[in-house]
C-alpha positions as CSV (number, residue, x, y, z in Angstrom):
1,M,-25.2,-16.0,6.7
2,N,-26.4,-14.5,3.5
3,A,-24.0,-14.0,0.5
4,G,-24.2,-10.2,0.6
5,I,-23.0,-10.1,4.2
6,H,-20.3,-12.7,3.6
7,T,-19.0,-10.7,0.6
8,A,-18.9,-7.5,2.6
9,I,-17.0,-9.1,5.4
10,G,-14.6,-10.6,2.9
11,R,-14.0,-7.2,1.3
12,C,-13.3,-5.6,4.7
13,F,-10.7,-8.3,5.5
14,K,-9.2,-7.9,2.1
15,L,-8.9,-4.1,2.4
16,S,-8.0,-3.9,6.1
17,P,-4.2,-4.2,5.8
18,V,-3.8,-1.4,3.3
19,L,-6.4,0.8,5.1
20,A,-4.7,0.2,8.4
21,A,-1.3,1.0,6.9
22,L,-2.5,4.2,5.2
23,V,-4.5,5.5,8.1
24,C,-1.6,4.8,10.5
25,A,0.8,6.5,8.1
26,A,-1.5,9.6,8.1
27,A,-1.7,9.6,11.9
28,S,2.0,9.2,12.3
29,C,2.9,12.0,9.8
30,G,1.5,14.7,12.1
31,P,3.6,17.3,13.9
32,S,6.6,15.9,15.6
33,H,5.2,16.7,19.1
34,S,2.2,14.4,18.4
35,I,4.4,11.3,18.6
36,P,6.5,10.8,21.7
37,G,10.1,9.7,21.1
38,G,11.3,6.2,21.6
39,P,10.4,2.9,19.8
40,R,7.3,2.8,17.6
41,C,5.6,-0.2,16.0
42,A,6.1,-0.6,12.3
43,F,2.5,0.5,11.6
44,A,3.2,3.8,13.2
45,D,6.4,4.2,11.0
46,P,5.6,6.3,7.9
47,E,8.5,4.8,6.0
48,F,7.2,1.3,6.6
49,T,3.5,2.1,5.9
50,T,4.3,4.1,2.7
51,S,6.4,1.2,1.4
52,L,3.8,-1.3,2.4
53,G,1.1,0.8,0.8
54,I,2.7,1.0,-2.6
55,C,3.6,-2.7,-2.7
56,N,0.0,-3.5,-1.7
57,L,-1.4,-1.4,-4.5
58,A,0.7,-3.3,-7.0
59,A,-0.3,-6.6,-5.4
60,E,-4.0,-5.7,-5.4
61,Y,-3.8,-4.6,-9.1
62,Y,-2.3,-8.0,-9.9
63,I,-5.1,-9.8,-8.1
64,A,-7.7,-7.8,-9.8
65,K,-6.3,-8.0,-13.3
66,R,-4.0,-11.0,-13.3
67,E,-1.3,-8.9,-14.8
68,W,1.2,-6.5,-13.2
69,P,0.7,-2.7,-13.5
70,I,3.3,-1.0,-15.7
71,S,2.5,2.7,-15.0
72,K,1.8,5.0,-12.1
73,A,-1.6,5.8,-13.7
74,Q,-2.6,2.1,-13.4
75,L,-1.6,2.2,-9.7
76,E,-3.6,5.4,-9.2
77,E,-6.7,3.8,-10.8
78,Q,-6.3,0.8,-8.5
79,N,-6.0,3.2,-5.5
80,Q,-9.2,4.9,-6.6
81,R,-11.1,1.6,-6.9
82,M,-10.0,0.6,-3.4
83,L,-10.8,4.0,-2.0
84,E,-14.4,3.8,-3.5
85,E,-14.9,0.3,-2.0
86,A,-13.7,1.5,1.4
87,R,-14.9,5.1,1.6
88,N,-17.9,4.4,3.8
89,D,-15.7,2.6,6.4
90,M,-13.0,5.3,6.6
91,P,-12.7,8.6,8.4
92,P,-12.5,11.6,6.1
93,A,-8.8,12.2,7.0
94,G,-8.0,8.6,6.0
95,A,-9.9,8.9,2.7
96,K,-8.1,12.2,1.9
97,D,-4.7,10.6,2.7
98,M,-5.4,7.6,0.6
99,S,-6.6,9.7,-2.3
100,E,-3.3,11.7,-2.2
101,F,-1.1,8.6,-1.6
102,S,0.7,8.5,-5.0
103,E,1.7,12.1,-4.7
104,R,4.3,11.1,-2.1
105,F,6.5,9.4,-4.6
106,T,9.3,11.3,-6.5
107,L,10.1,8.1,-8.4
108,L,7.9,5.2,-9.3
109,E,9.2,2.7,-11.9
110,L,7.4,-0.6,-12.6
111,K,9.2,-3.1,-14.8
112,R,8.2,-6.7,-15.6
113,K,11.0,-9.2,-15.2
114,G,9.8,-12.6,-16.4
115,D,6.6,-13.3,-14.4
116,N,7.6,-10.9,-11.6
117,L,7.4,-7.1,-11.2
118,V,10.3,-5.0,-10.1
119,L,9.0,-2.0,-8.3
120,H,11.4,0.9,-7.7
121,Y,10.2,3.8,-5.7
122,R,11.5,6.8,-3.9
123,F,9.9,9.2,-1.4
124,Q,10.9,11.5,1.3
125,I,9.7,11.3,4.9
126,E,11.0,13.1,8.0
127,K,13.9,14.6,6.0
128,K,15.0,11.1,4.9
129,T,14.9,9.9,1.3
130,V,13.8,6.3,1.0
131,D,14.8,4.6,-2.2
132,Q,13.8,0.9,-2.6
133,K,13.5,-1.8,-5.2
134,V,11.2,-4.7,-4.4
135,T,10.5,-7.8,-6.5
136,L,6.8,-8.9,-6.4
137,R,6.0,-12.4,-7.5
138,P,2.7,-13.8,-8.7
139,K,0.7,-15.5,-5.9
140,P,-3.0,-16.3,-5.3
141,T,-3.6,-13.4,-2.9
142,A,-2.2,-9.9,-2.3
143,E,-1.1,-11.0,1.2
144,E,1.0,-13.8,-0.2
145,I,2.5,-11.5,-2.8
146,L,3.6,-9.1,0.0
147,E,4.8,-12.0,2.1
148,S,7.0,-13.4,-0.7
149,A,8.4,-9.9,-1.4
150,T,9.5,-9.4,2.2
151,A,10.5,-13.0,3.0
152,K,14.0,-12.5,1.6
153,G,14.1,-8.7,2.1
154,Y,14.3,-6.0,-0.4
155,D,16.3,-6.6,-3.6
C-alpha cells in the first residue's frame, strides 16, 4: 500500500469518531416526530454527542499542538482544520452542523490545572440545560484522552 493511501486511511480513522458524533447529533436534533420515543443509543443522543464533540475538539487540539487550548477561538480554529480535512467525506448537512458547532455553547471555559485541562461547558438541548466540567489528561492519542476523561466520570 502506498504512503498516500495509508495516510488517508489513517486520517479517516482519526476523524471518524468526531464526525460520527457530530453527524449523529445533527440527525437527532431534528423535529421531535423524526425520532420515535423509547431508548436511543448514545450516538443518537444530542446531549452525549455535543459533550463528546467539545471534549474531542480539545483532545485533537492537544494532539496537534502538544498543549491545551485556552480559548474558544483556539477550539474554533481546530474545528475548522478538522472540517477542512473531512469536508470531502461529509454530507453538506454534516459540514454545516460541524461549522456551527461552537455556537451551541453558552459557556465554554478552558483552564489549565497542572498538566491537565479543566473544560467547563454549558449548552441547551431539548429544553434541558447541560452544565459539565470535565478534566482532560495528556495522553498519546485523542481517543486515550477521551477515555481517561470518562473512565472516572465527570468531575
